ZADO-1210 file (C-alpha; in nm, 4 decimals, padded with zeros to 6 digits):
<atoms>
<atom x="-05.6895" y="-16.8688" z="10.9797" code="MET" pos="1"/>
<atom x="-06.0601" y="-16.9020" z="10.8996" code="ASP" pos="2"/>
<atom x="-06.1848" y="-16.7093" z="10.5956" code="ILE" pos="3"/>
<atom x="-06.5282" y="-16.6875" z="10.7595" code="ARG" pos="4"/>
<atom x="-06.3867" y="-16.4697" z="11.0369" code="ASP" pos="5"/>
<atom x="-06.2109" y="-16.2166" z="10.8168" code="LEU" pos="6"/>
<atom x="-06.3427" y="-15.8568" z="10.8405" code="PRO" pos="7"/>
<atom x="-06.3934" y="-15.6211" z="10.5485" code="GLY" pos="8"/>
<atom x="-06.6593" y="-15.5068" z="10.2995" code="PRO" pos="9"/>
<atom x="-06.6379" y="-15.8152" z="10.0783" code="VAL" pos="10"/>
<atom x="-06.6924" y="-16.0476" z="10.3735" code="HIS" pos="11"/>
<atom x="-06.9789" y="-15.8294" z="10.4988" code="GLN" pos="12"/>
<atom x="-07.1451" y="-15.8290" z="10.1575" code="THR" pos="13"/>
<atom x="-07.1201" y="-16.2081" z="10.1332" code="LEU" pos="14"/>
<atom x="-07.2640" y="-16.2398" z="10.4842" code="ALA" pos="15"/>
<atom x="-07.5653" y="-16.0258" z="10.3883" code="ARG" pos="16"/>
<atom x="-07.6302" y="-16.2314" z="10.0747" code="VAL" pos="17"/>
<atom x="-07.5954" y="-16.5568" z="10.2700" code="ASN" pos="18"/>
<atom x="-07.8431" y="-16.4319" z="10.5308" code="ALA" pos="19"/>
<atom x="-08.1000" y="-16.3517" z="10.2631" code="ARG" pos="20"/>
<atom x="-08.0524" y="-16.6814" z="10.0795" code="HIS" pos="21"/>
<atom x="-07.9907" y="-16.9334" z="10.3609" code="PRO" pos="22"/>
<atom x="-07.9319" y="-17.3005" z="10.2967" code="TRP" pos="23"/>
<atom x="-07.8321" y="-17.6006" z="10.5023" code="ASN" pos="24"/>
<atom x="-07.4720" y="-17.7012" z="10.4401" code="HIS" pos="25"/>
<atom x="-07.5068" y="-18.0362" z="10.6147" code="ASN" pos="26"/>
<atom x="-07.8208" y="-18.1407" z="10.4271" code="GLU" pos="27"/>
<atom x="-07.6453" y="-18.0472" z="10.1039" code="HIS" pos="28"/>
<atom x="-07.4187" y="-18.3493" z="10.1608" code="PHE" pos="29"/>
<atom x="-07.7040" y="-18.5938" z="10.2196" code="HIS" pos="30"/>
<atom x="-07.6902" y="-18.6566" z="09.8462" code="GLY" pos="31"/>
<atom x="-07.3303" y="-18.7739" z="09.8762" code="TRP" pos="32"/>
<atom x="-07.4356" y="-19.0164" z="10.1505" code="ILE" pos="33"/>
<atom x="-07.7264" y="-19.1549" z="09.9479" code="LEU" pos="34"/>
<atom x="-07.4984" y="-19.2065" z="09.6472" code="ARG" pos="35"/>
<atom x="-07.2524" y="-19.4094" z="09.8560" code="ASN" pos="36"/>
<atom x="-07.4789" y="-19.6534" z="10.0386" code="LEU" pos="37"/>
<atom x="-07.3623" y="-20.0135" z="10.0875" code="PRO" pos="38"/>
<atom x="-07.5101" y="-20.2943" z="09.8817" code="THR" pos="39"/>
<atom x="-07.6779" y="-20.4644" z="10.1784" code="ARG" pos="40"/>
<atom x="-07.9294" y="-20.2373" z="10.3477" code="ARG" pos="41"/>
<atom x="-08.0769" y="-20.4039" z="10.6518" code="ARG" pos="42"/>
<atom x="-07.9771" y="-20.1670" z="10.9327" code="ALA" pos="43"/>
<atom x="-07.8522" y="-19.8083" z="10.9345" code="ALA" pos="44"/>
<atom x="-07.7423" y="-19.6005" z="11.2335" code="VAL" pos="45"/>
<atom x="-07.7266" y="-19.2206" z="11.2188" code="ASP" pos="46"/>
<atom x="-07.5006" y="-19.0884" z="11.4937" code="ILE" pos="47"/>
<atom x="-07.5970" y="-18.7401" z="11.6113" code="GLY" pos="48"/>
<atom x="-07.9214" y="-18.7586" z="11.4160" code="CYS" pos="49"/>
<atom x="-08.0299" y="-18.4034" z="11.4993" code="GLY" pos="50"/>
<atom x="-08.3870" y="-18.3378" z="11.3894" code="LYS" pos="51"/>
<atom x="-08.4039" y="-18.6656" z="11.1985" code="GLY" pos="52"/>
<atom x="-08.3840" y="-18.5371" z="10.8408" code="VAL" pos="53"/>
<atom x="-08.1198" y="-18.7841" z="10.7249" code="LEU" pos="54"/>
<atom x="-08.2726" y="-19.0699" z="10.9242" code="ALA" pos="55"/>
<atom x="-08.5987" y="-19.0088" z="10.7389" code="GLY" pos="56"/>
<atom x="-08.4212" y="-19.0330" z="10.4040" code="LYS" pos="57"/>
<atom x="-08.2417" y="-19.3502" z="10.5073" code="LEU" pos="58"/>
<atom x="-08.5763" y="-19.4978" z="10.6169" code="ALA" pos="59"/>
<atom x="-08.6806" y="-19.5222" z="10.2513" code="THR" pos="60"/>
<atom x="-08.3766" y="-19.7388" z="10.1783" code="ARG" pos="61"/>
<atom x="-08.3136" y="-19.9542" z="10.4892" code="PHE" pos="62"/>
<atom x="-08.5208" y="-20.2142" z="10.6714" code="ALA" pos="63"/>
<atom x="-08.4411" y="-20.0510" z="11.0059" code="HIS" pos="64"/>
<atom x="-08.2917" y="-19.7141" z="11.0991" code="VAL" pos="65"/>
<atom x="-08.1678" y="-19.6073" z="11.4415" code="THR" pos="66"/>
<atom x="-08.0919" y="-19.2453" z="11.5195" code="GLY" pos="67"/>
<atom x="-07.9083" y="-19.1430" z="11.8341" code="ILE" pos="68"/>
<atom x="-07.8498" y="-18.7969" z="11.9768" code="ASP" pos="69"/>
<atom x="-07.7369" y="-18.6971" z="12.3240" code="ARG" pos="70"/>
<atom x="-07.9275" y="-18.3673" z="12.3063" code="ASN" pos="71"/>
<atom x="-08.2817" y="-18.3962" z="12.4430" code="ALA" pos="72"/>
<atom x="-08.4211" y="-18.1330" z="12.2061" code="GLY" pos="73"/>
<atom x="-08.2753" y="-18.3019" z="11.8997" code="MET" pos="74"/>
<atom x="-08.3879" y="-18.6508" z="12.0038" code="ALA" pos="75"/>
<atom x="-08.7366" y="-18.5166" z="12.0739" code="GLY" pos="76"/>
<atom x="-08.7569" y="-18.3375" z="11.7392" code="ALA" pos="77"/>
<atom x="-08.6390" y="-18.6471" z="11.5519" code="ALA" pos="78"/>
<atom x="-08.8879" y="-18.8695" z="11.7347" code="SER" pos="79"/>
<atom x="-09.1709" y="-18.6324" z="11.6475" code="ALA" pos="80"/>
<atom x="-09.0667" y="-18.6096" z="11.2829" code="ARG" pos="81"/>
<atom x="-09.0411" y="-18.9881" z="11.2398" code="LEU" pos="82"/>
<atom x="-09.3120" y="-19.1111" z="11.4763" code="ARG" pos="83"/>
<atom x="-09.5170" y="-19.2594" z="11.1920" code="ASP" pos="84"/>
<atom x="-09.2307" y="-19.4831" z="11.0739" code="LEU" pos="85"/>
<atom x="-09.2313" y="-19.8019" z="11.2837" code="PRO" pos="86"/>
<atom x="-08.8978" y="-19.9195" z="11.1452" code="HIS" pos="87"/>
<atom x="-08.7204" y="-19.6064" z="11.2747" code="VAL" pos="88"/>
<atom x="-08.6146" y="-19.5731" z="11.6384" code="SER" pos="89"/>
<atom x="-08.4611" y="-19.2680" z="11.8044" code="ILE" pos="90"/>
<atom x="-08.2497" y="-19.2958" z="12.1181" code="GLN" pos="91"/>
<atom x="-08.1246" y="-19.0181" z="12.3419" code="ARG" pos="92"/>
<atom x="-07.7736" y="-19.1275" z="12.4336" code="ARG" pos="93"/>
<atom x="-07.4033" y="-19.0666" z="12.3801" code="ASP" pos="94"/>
<atom x="-07.2285" y="-19.2580" z="12.1067" code="PHE" pos="95"/>
<atom x="-06.9890" y="-19.3977" z="12.3698" code="ALA" pos="96"/>
<atom x="-07.2894" y="-19.5637" z="12.5378" code="ASP" pos="97"/>
<atom x="-07.4572" y="-19.6832" z="12.2191" code="PHE" pos="98"/>
<atom x="-07.5270" y="-20.0533" z="12.1794" code="VAL" pos="99"/>
<atom x="-07.6581" y="-20.1752" z="11.8457" code="SER" pos="100"/>
<atom x="-08.0262" y="-20.2793" z="11.8659" code="PRO" pos="101"/>
<atom x="-07.9322" y="-20.6077" z="11.6987" code="ALA" pos="102"/>
<atom x="-07.5752" y="-20.6989" z="11.7910" code="ALA" pos="103"/>
<atom x="-07.2249" y="-20.5678" z="11.7464" code="ASP" pos="104"/>
<atom x="-07.1185" y="-20.5859" z="11.3863" code="GLY" pos="105"/>
<atom x="-07.4721" y="-20.5760" z="11.2455" code="GLU" pos="106"/>
<atom x="-07.4967" y="-20.2205" z="11.1080" code="ALA" pos="107"/>
<atom x="-07.4715" y="-20.2025" z="10.7314" code="ASP" pos="108"/>
<atom x="-07.4301" y="-19.8260" z="10.7499" code="LEU" pos="109"/>
<atom x="-07.3201" y="-19.5751" z="11.0105" code="ILE" pos="110"/>
<atom x="-07.3463" y="-19.2056" z="10.9293" code="THR" pos="111"/>
<atom x="-07.2142" y="-18.8971" z="11.1072" code="MET" pos="112"/>
<atom x="-07.2951" y="-18.5505" z="10.9752" code="VAL" pos="113"/>
<atom x="-07.1244" y="-18.2589" z="11.1528" code="ALA" pos="114"/>
<atom x="-07.0850" y="-18.4838" z="11.4560" code="VAL" pos="115"/>
<atom x="-06.7323" y="-18.6267" z="11.4709" code="LEU" pos="116"/>
<atom x="-06.5791" y="-18.3022" z="11.5991" code="HIS" pos="117"/>
<atom x="-06.8147" y="-18.3261" z="11.9004" code="HIS" pos="118"/>
<atom x="-06.6670" y="-18.6668" z="11.9913" code="LEU" pos="119"/>
<atom x="-06.3319" y="-18.8049" z="12.0957" code="ASP" pos="120"/>
<atom x="-06.1762" y="-18.8538" z="11.7525" code="LEU" pos="121"/>
<atom x="-05.9719" y="-19.1706" z="11.8014" code="HIS" pos="122"/>
<atom x="-06.2171" y="-19.3239" z="12.0477" code="GLY" pos="123"/>
<atom x="-06.5152" y="-19.2777" z="11.8162" code="ALA" pos="124"/>
<atom x="-06.3376" y="-19.4116" z="11.5082" code="LEU" pos="125"/>
<atom x="-06.2005" y="-19.7101" z="11.7010" code="ALA" pos="126"/>
<atom x="-06.5561" y="-19.8211" z="11.7887" code="ARG" pos="127"/>
<atom x="-06.6741" y="-19.8318" z="11.4276" code="ILE" pos="128"/>
<atom x="-06.5319" y="-20.1714" z="11.3188" code="PRO" pos="129"/>
<atom x="-06.7132" y="-20.3438" z="11.6059" code="ARG" pos="130"/>
<atom x="-07.0474" y="-20.1962" z="11.4996" code="LEU" pos="131"/>
<atom x="-07.0300" y="-20.2390" z="11.1207" code="VAL" pos="132"/>
<atom x="-07.1090" y="-20.5613" z="10.9363" code="ALA" pos="133"/>
<atom x="-06.8637" y="-20.6936" z="10.6742" code="PRO" pos="134"/>
<atom x="-06.9223" y="-20.4942" z="10.3580" code="GLY" pos="135"/>
<atom x="-07.0901" y="-20.2200" z="10.5595" code="GLY" pos="136"/>
<atom x="-06.9816" y="-19.8581" z="10.5478" code="ARG" pos="137"/>
<atom x="-06.9070" y="-19.5559" z="10.7620" code="LEU" pos="138"/>
<atom x="-06.9934" y="-19.2277" z="10.5894" code="LEU" pos="139"/>
<atom x="-06.8859" y="-18.9060" z="10.7599" code="VAL" pos="140"/>
<atom x="-06.9506" y="-18.5457" z="10.6640" code="VAL" pos="141"/>
<atom x="-06.7491" y="-18.3301" z="10.8993" code="GLY" pos="142"/>
<atom x="-06.5832" y="-18.0024" z="10.9827" code="LEU" pos="143"/>
<atom x="-06.2140" y="-17.9460" z="11.0432" code="GLY" pos="144"/>
<atom x="-06.0186" y="-17.6530" z="11.1816" code="ARG" pos="145"/>
<atom x="-05.8435" y="-17.4660" z="10.8961" code="PRO" pos="146"/>
<atom x="-05.4697" y="-17.5003" z="10.9422" code="ASP" pos="147"/>
<atom x="-05.2968" y="-17.5132" z="10.6047" code="SER" pos="148"/>
<atom x="-05.2793" y="-17.3393" z="10.2685" code="LEU" pos="149"/>
<atom x="-05.4943" y="-17.6152" z="10.1205" code="ALA" pos="150"/>
<atom x="-05.7574" y="-17.5591" z="10.3903" code="ASP" pos="151"/>
<atom x="-05.7495" y="-17.1848" z="10.3264" code="LEU" pos="152"/>
<atom x="-05.7826" y="-17.2351" z="09.9502" code="ALA" pos="153"/>
<atom x="-06.0918" y="-17.4516" z="09.9932" code="PHE" pos="154"/>
<atom x="-06.2395" y="-17.1983" z="10.2355" code="ASP" pos="155"/>
<atom x="-06.1768" y="-16.9047" z="10.0005" code="VAL" pos="156"/>
<atom x="-06.3492" y="-17.0837" z="09.7115" code="VAL" pos="157"/>
<atom x="-06.6283" y="-17.1987" z="09.9433" code="SER" pos="158"/>
<atom x="-06.6840" y="-16.8470" z="10.0717" code="GLY" pos="159"/>
<atom x="-06.7090" y="-16.7100" z="09.7195" code="ALA" pos="160"/>
<atom x="-06.9371" y="-16.9900" z="09.5963" code="ALA" pos="161"/>
<atom x="-07.1602" y="-16.9979" z="09.9038" code="ASN" pos="162"/>
<atom x="-07.3975" y="-16.7122" z="09.8076" code="PRO" pos="163"/>
<atom x="-07.4426" y="-16.8486" z="09.4555" code="PHE" pos="164"/>
<atom x="-07.5414" y="-17.1877" z="09.5947" code="MET" pos="165"/>
<atom x="-07.7769" y="-17.0091" z="09.8316" code="GLY" pos="166"/>
<atom x="-07.9491" y="-16.8293" z="09.5456" code="MET" pos="167"/>
<atom x="-07.9923" y="-17.1631" z="09.3666" code="ILE" pos="168"/>
<atom x="-08.1242" y="-17.3501" z="09.6694" code="LYS" pos="169"/>
<atom x="-08.3188" y="-17.0624" z="09.8237" code="HIS" pos="170"/>
<atom x="-08.4009" y="-16.8249" z="09.5336" code="PRO" pos="171"/>
<atom x="-08.6666" y="-16.6278" z="09.7214" code="HIS" pos="172"/>
<atom x="-08.4813" y="-16.3938" z="09.9551" code="ALA" pos="173"/>
<atom x="-08.5759" y="-16.3732" z="10.3212" code="VAL" pos="174"/>
<atom x="-08.6971" y="-16.0167" z="10.3871" code="ARG" pos="175"/>
<atom x="-08.5634" y="-15.9064" z="10.6270" code="PRO" pos="176"/>
<atom x="-08.3353" y="-16.1828" z="10.7593" code="PRO" pos="177"/>
<atom x="-08.4035" y="-16.1069" z="11.1236" code="GLU" pos="178"/>
<atom x="-08.7723" y="-16.1923" z="11.0839" code="ARG" pos="179"/>
<atom x="-08.7067" y="-16.5512" z="10.9835" code="ALA" pos="180"/>
<atom x="-08.8236" y="-16.7621" z="11.2774" code="VAL" pos="181"/>
<atom x="-08.7400" y="-17.1283" z="11.3408" code="ASP" pos="182"/>
<atom x="-08.9684" y="-17.2822" z="11.6019" code="THR" pos="183"/>
<atom x="-08.7575" y="-17.5990" z="11.6211" code="GLN" pos="184"/>
<atom x="-08.4954" y="-17.6418" z="11.8965" code="PRO" pos="185"/>
<atom x="-08.1554" y="-17.4994" z="11.8083" code="ALA" pos="186"/>
<atom x="-07.8992" y="-17.7455" z="11.6781" code="VAL" pos="187"/>
<atom x="-07.5953" y="-17.7613" z="11.9109" code="PRO" pos="188"/>
<atom x="-07.2861" y="-17.6195" z="11.7420" code="VAL" pos="189"/>
<atom x="-06.9177" y="-17.6315" z="11.8290" code="MET" pos="190"/>
<atom x="-06.6086" y="-17.5125" z="11.6456" code="ASP" pos="191"/>
<atom x="-06.3852" y="-17.8029" z="11.5406" code="PRO" pos="192"/>
<atom x="-06.0605" y="-17.8377" z="11.7325" code="ALA" pos="193"/>
<atom x="-05.8920" y="-18.0879" z="11.4996" code="THR" pos="194"/>
<atom x="-05.7632" y="-18.0156" z="11.1514" code="THR" pos="195"/>
<atom x="-05.8449" y="-18.2089" z="10.8363" code="PHE" pos="196"/>
<atom x="-05.4919" y="-18.3495" z="10.8354" code="ALA" pos="197"/>
<atom x="-05.5324" y="-18.4770" z="11.1915" code="GLU" pos="198"/>
<atom x="-05.8693" y="-18.6321" z="11.1098" code="ILE" pos="199"/>
<atom x="-05.7383" y="-18.8036" z="10.7974" code="ALA" pos="200"/>
<atom x="-05.4391" y="-18.9364" z="10.9915" code="ARG" pos="201"/>
<atom x="-05.6614" y="-19.0707" z="11.2712" code="ALA" pos="202"/>
<atom x="-05.8871" y="-19.2382" z="11.0141" code="ALA" pos="203"/>
<atom x="-05.5902" y="-19.4098" z="10.8485" code="ARG" pos="204"/>
<atom x="-05.4824" y="-19.5385" z="11.1899" code="THR" pos="205"/>
<atom x="-05.8187" y="-19.6612" z="11.3173" code="GLU" pos="206"/>
<atom x="-05.9818" y="-19.7459" z="10.9827" code="LEU" pos="207"/>
<atom x="-05.7185" y="-19.8636" z="10.7331" code="PRO" pos="208"/>
<atom x="-05.8328" y="-19.8127" z="10.3759" code="GLY" pos="209"/>
<atom x="-06.0548" y="-19.5141" z="10.4584" code="SER" pos="210"/>
<atom x="-06.0744" y="-19.2202" z="10.2190" code="THR" pos="211"/>
<atom x="-06.0946" y="-18.8605" z="10.3445" code="ALA" pos="212"/>
<atom x="-06.1410" y="-18.5653" z="10.1103" code="ARG" pos="213"/>
<atom x="-06.1775" y="-18.1913" z="10.1543" code="ARG" pos="214"/>
<atom x="-06.5003" y="-18.0589" z="10.0067" code="ARG" pos="215"/>
<atom x="-06.6355" y="-17.7175" z="09.9212" code="LEU" pos="216"/>
<atom x="-06.8647" y="-17.5395" z="10.1642" code="PHE" pos="217"/>
<atom x="-06.6434" y="-17.5928" z="10.4693" code="PHE" pos="218"/>
<atom x="-06.6824" y="-17.9680" z="10.4943" code="ARG" pos="219"/>
<atom x="-06.4868" y="-18.2887" z="10.4404" code="TYR" pos="220"/>
<atom x="-06.6092" y="-18.6409" z="10.3671" code="THR" pos="221"/>
<atom x="-06.4774" y="-18.9690" z="10.5028" code="LEU" pos="222"/>
<atom x="-06.5691" y="-19.3112" z="10.3661" code="LEU" pos="223"/>
<atom x="-06.4679" y="-19.6476" z="10.5077" code="TRP" pos="224"/>
<atom x="-06.5917" y="-19.9925" z="10.4077" code="GLU" pos="225"/>
<atom x="-06.5351" y="-20.2895" z="10.6352" code="LYS" pos="226"/>
<atom x="-06.3629" y="-20.5767" z="10.4546" code="PRO" pos="227"/>
<atom x="-06.5791" y="-20.8790" z="10.3890" code="ARG" pos="228"/>
</atoms>
């Protein structure tokens, strides 16, 4: 059961408030990523870089940043956003076809934000150790399919807290919501098919020592550091 799909006046009221005070749930977790960067910061790779917002933030902290996205609109938007940064490169390609611009095992950081549920779970996680340098990290912000009482509890609290966060992040209400226009290409979205429990179990199998945690606002985080 997904609390976001429940009908009723309370849900409808929350939806109206959220529409008038919109905020980006994925970008909210960029702070968590920036607080958990590895010590060595030569090369970072952002998988599913979207419009390049996170790649731009990583560019202030790493000698070289590579963003990849299989969607032409996203890769084009990211390239346009970051065209003045010579140490940032954007590639349009699938993660399964990605080859590190340096060599396997040379990335100090790999990030995935709302991307892992678009990929083959075990296949994507199994590739990470070959791409990450010793001491480097994988940082994932993801979505899981609600499937347990714990998932439901986090979603209930997230649904209640969501409009308050929106009023903090976007205090000036959009009036009316339908007039808000985004001229950028639409970000591809897909409902997650795997649950948090399945994701955490796959991470323990493919990336021993990884830490997965449920988070508020319908997300989870996953951190793995490659042994030195």
